[in-house]
C-alpha positions in Angstrom: -5.0 27.2 9.1 -2.9 24.1 9.2 -2.5 22.3 12.5 0.9 22.7 14.0 2.5 19.2 15.4 2.5 19.4 19.4 3.5 17.0 21.9 0.2 18.0 24.1 -2.6 15.7 23.7 -6.0 16.0 25.7 -6.8 12.5 25.8 -4.9 9.1 25.0 -7.6 6.4 24.9 -7.0 2.8 25.1 -10.3 0.7 24.2 -10.7 -3.0 24.9 -12.8 -4.0 22.0 -13.1 -3.3 18.6 -16.7 -1.9 19.1 -15.6 0.3 21.8 -12.7 1.8 19.3 -15.1 2.5 16.7 -17.5 4.2 19.4 -14.7 6.5 20.4 -13.7 7.5 17.0 -17.5 8.7 16.3 -17.6 10.2 19.6 -14.4 12.2 19.0 -14.5 13.9 15.6 -10.8 14.5 14.1 -9.4 11.8 16.6 -6.7 9.3 15.3 -6.2 5.6 15.8 -2.7 4.9 16.9 -1.1 1.3 16.0 2.6 1.2 16.0 2.7 5.2 15.8 5.7 5.4 12.9 3.4 8.0 11.0 1.9 9.7 14.0 5.2 10.2 15.4 6.8 11.4 12.4 7.9 15.1 12.9 7.0 15.8 9.4 3.6 14.3 9.6 0.6 16.4 9.0 -1.7 14.1 11.2 -2.5 15.9 14.3 -5.0 15.6 17.0 -6.0 16.4 20.7 -7.3 12.7 20.9 -5.4 9.3 20.2 -7.3 6.0 20.3 -4.7 3.1 21.0 -5.1 -0.1 19.5 -2.8 -2.0 21.4 -5.4 -4.0 23.4 -7.3 -5.2 20.4 -5.2 -8.0 19.3 -5.0 -7.2 15.5 -1.8 -9.0 14.6 -2.9 -12.4 13.4 -1.8 -13.8 9.8 -3.2 -16.8 8.3 -2.8 -18.4 5.0 -6.1 -20.7 4.6 -6.8 -22.8 1.7 -8.0 -19.9 -0.5 -7.5 -16.8 1.1 -4.6 -15.0 3.1 -5.7 -12.7 6.1 -3.2 -10.3 7.6 -4.1 -8.5 10.9 -4.2 -4.8 10.7 -1.8 -4.2 13.6 0.7 -6.6 11.9 3.9 -4.7 11.8 6.2 -4.7 8.5 8.9 -6.7 10.5 6.3 -9.2 11.8 5.2 -9.9 8.2 8.8 -10.3 7.0 9.2 -12.8 9.7 6.2 -14.8 8.8 7.2 -18.1 7.4 4.0 -17.9 4.8 4.4 -14.4 3.7 4.3 -14.2 -0.1 7.4 -13.2 -1.5 6.2 -9.8 -3.3 4.6 -8.8 0.1 7.8 -9.4 1.9 10.1 -7.5 -0.9 7.7 -4.4 -0.5 7.9 -4.5 3.4 11.7 -4.4 2.9 11.6 -1.3 0.9 11.3 0.3 4.4 15.0 0.1 5.0 15.1 0.9 8.8 14.3 -2.0 11.0 13.4 0.0 13.9 10.7 1.7 11.8 9.6 -1.6 10.4 9.1 -2.9 13.9 6.8 0.3 14.6 4.9 0.7 11.3 1.7 -1.4 10.7 -0.1 -2.6 7.7 -3.5 -0.9 8.8 -1.7 2.2 9.6 0.1 2.4 6.4 -3.2 2.2 4.5 -5.2 4.3 6.9 -2.4 7.1 6.7 -3.1 7.6 2.9 0.7 7.9 2.2 1.2 8.8 -1.4 4.5 7.1 -1.5 3.2 4.1 0.3 5.5 1.0 -0.2 2.7 -1.5 0.6 -0.4 -0.2 -1.0 0.7 -1.0 -4.7 1.0 -4.6 -4.1 -2.1 -5.0 -2.0 -3.9 -3.1 -5.0 -2.7 -5.7 -7.5 -3.6 -8.5 -5.2 -7.2 -7.2 -5.1 -7.0 -7.0 -1.5 -10.2 -6.3 0.6 -10.2 -4.7 4.0 -12.4 -5.7 6.8 -13.4 -2.5 8.7 -14.5 -2.0 12.3 -17.9 -1.0 11.2 -18.5 -4.5 9.5 -18.0 -3.3 5.9 -15.9 -5.2 3.7 -14.3 -3.1 0.9 -11.4 -3.1 -1.7 -8.2 -1.4 -0.5 -8.5 0.6 -3.8 -12.0 2.1 -2.8 -10.7 2.8 0.7 -7.7 5.0 -1.0 -10.0 6.5 -3.5 -12.5 7.6 -1.0 -9.9 8.5 1.6 -11.8 6.4 4.4 -10.7 6.7 7.9 -12.3 3.6 9.4 -10.7 1.2 11.6 -9.0 -1.6 9.8 -9.4 -4.9 11.3 -7.8 -7.2 8.6 -6.3 -7.2 5.2 -7.5 -10.2 3.1 -6.8 -11.5 -0.5 -7.7 -14.5 -2.5 -5.0 -16.9 -3.8 -5.0 -17.0 -7.7 -2.7 -18.1 -10.4 -1.3 -14.7 -10.9 2.5 -13.9 -10.7 3.6 -10.5 -9.1 6.5 -8.3 -8.9 7.2 -5.1 -7.2 10.1 -2.5 -7.5 11.2 0.7 -5.7 13.1 3.3 -7.3 15.6 5.5 -5.3 16.8 8.9 -6.1 20.1 7.6 -4.9 21.5 5.1 -2.6 19.7 5.6 0.8 17.9 8.6 -0.7 14.4 9.7 -1.4 11.8 7.0 -2.9 10.9 8.2 -6.4 8.3 5.6 -6.6 7.1 2.0 -6.3 5.2 -0.1 -8.4 3.6 -3.4 -8.5 2.4 -5.9 -11.2 0.3 -9.0 -11.2 -0.4 -11.1 -14.2 -2.5 -14.2 -15.0 -1.9 -15.8 -18.2 -2.6 -19.2 -20.0 0.2 -20.0 -22.3 1.6 -17.1 -23.9 -1.8 -15.0 -23.5 -2.3 -12.5 -20.8 -6.0 -13.2 -19.2 -5.6 -10.7 -16.3 -3.2 -7.9 -15.4 -3.1 -5.4 -12.7 -0.6 -2.5 -12.4 -0.2 0.1 -9.3 2.2 2.7 -8.7 2.9 5.1 -5.7 4.9 8.0 -5.4 3.7 10.3 -8.4 0.8 12.2 -7.0 -1.6 12.5 -4.1 -2.5 8.9 -4.0 -1.5 5.4 -5.0 -3.4 4.5 -8.2 -4.0 1.6 -10.6 -3.4 1.8 -14.3 -6.5 0.5 -15.5 -6.5 1.5 -19.1 -2.8 0.1 -19.4 -4.1 -3.1 -17.6 -7.1 -3.6 -20.2 -4.6 -3.0 -23.3 -2.3 -5.5 -21.9 -5.0 -8.2 -22.0 -6.6 -7.1 -25.4 -3.2 -7.0 -26.7 -3.5 -3.3 -27.8 -0.1 -2.9 -25.9 2.7 -5.4 -26.1 5.4 -5.8 -23.4 8.5 -3.9 -24.1 8.9 -0.4 -25.3 5.5 -0.1 -26.4 4.4 -0.9 -22.6 7.2 1.8 -21.4 6.2 4.6 -23.6 2.3 4.0 -23.0 2.8 4.0 -19.1 4.9 7.3 -19.4 2.2 8.9 -21.4 -0.5 7.7 -19.1 1.0 8.8 -15.9 0.8 12.5 -14.3 3.1 14.1 -12.1 5.1 17.2 -11.2 8.6 18.5 -10.8 9.5 17.9 -7.1 12.7 17.2 -5.0 12.6 13.4 -6.4 13.1 14.7 -10.0 11.6 16.3 -12.9 8.0 15.4 -14.2 9.7 14.1 -17.4 12.1 11.9 -15.6 9.6 10.5 -13.3 7.3 9.4 -16.2 10.2 7.9 -18.0 11.3 5.9 -15.0 7.7 4.8 -14.2 7.3 3.4 -17.5 10.7 1.5 -17.2 9.8 0.5 -13.8 6.4 -1.1 -14.8 8.0 -2.7 -17.8 10.8 -4.3 -15.4 8.0 -5.7 -13.2 6.3 -7.3 -16.3 9.3 -8.7 -17.6 10.0 -10.3 -14.2 6.4 -11.9 -14.1 6.5 -13.0 -17.7 9.7 -14.9 -17.1 8.7 -16.3 -13.7 5.4 -17.9 -15.1 7.0 -19.1 -18.5 
């Protein structure tokens, strides 16, 4: 039986250290970490527990751009990321897909990842940046693995290496101010006119955000060319269903168009 949302909670725990937070999660099976609360306080959310573990005192908000790596604190909010002077442009654009400033002031990077939202705005760009997650149990794993394994570990930091790749993101709405149909992110590294590395990620089409790894390989090998060839290959590669956001046929089509648009922007920017 599905748990029904209730305003009652038996415990609200406020650990002072990361170690204590992880221990409390282990001691309370089914408990949930609470960062900004944008998802857990959402009336339509299915994430329900009797025990909530606050992350407020853990100071996980630092954002640092080093010589080779960028590190983002797990409790950094979308709005804080947007206001950070050294925020990469595509990350800032993805954060702005969340149109409400009030919600952006609550929504955290770690919470957006940890909630495993199938329509996450942030996961596609983090996936194509090959971001890693520093977890509370001292593991460091790729964000893609965290999603695929449906992990619930505390996210301390998100980090990614600087590279020569150029990125682009795009969000498609059903109508102005309406439901998000999908989001896509693309990263491409090339030498001259040759694509040396490609990464493509999409959210909103299924139960989780995913990479289009076969399409990436085909772009690098030259088996698929940017343009109509790429549009059709992406549309054929993705699987989705009819729902309120549109028919499966429409979503497959618009996914192909959106990915191609991102690729075009990247190739133009890197030319």
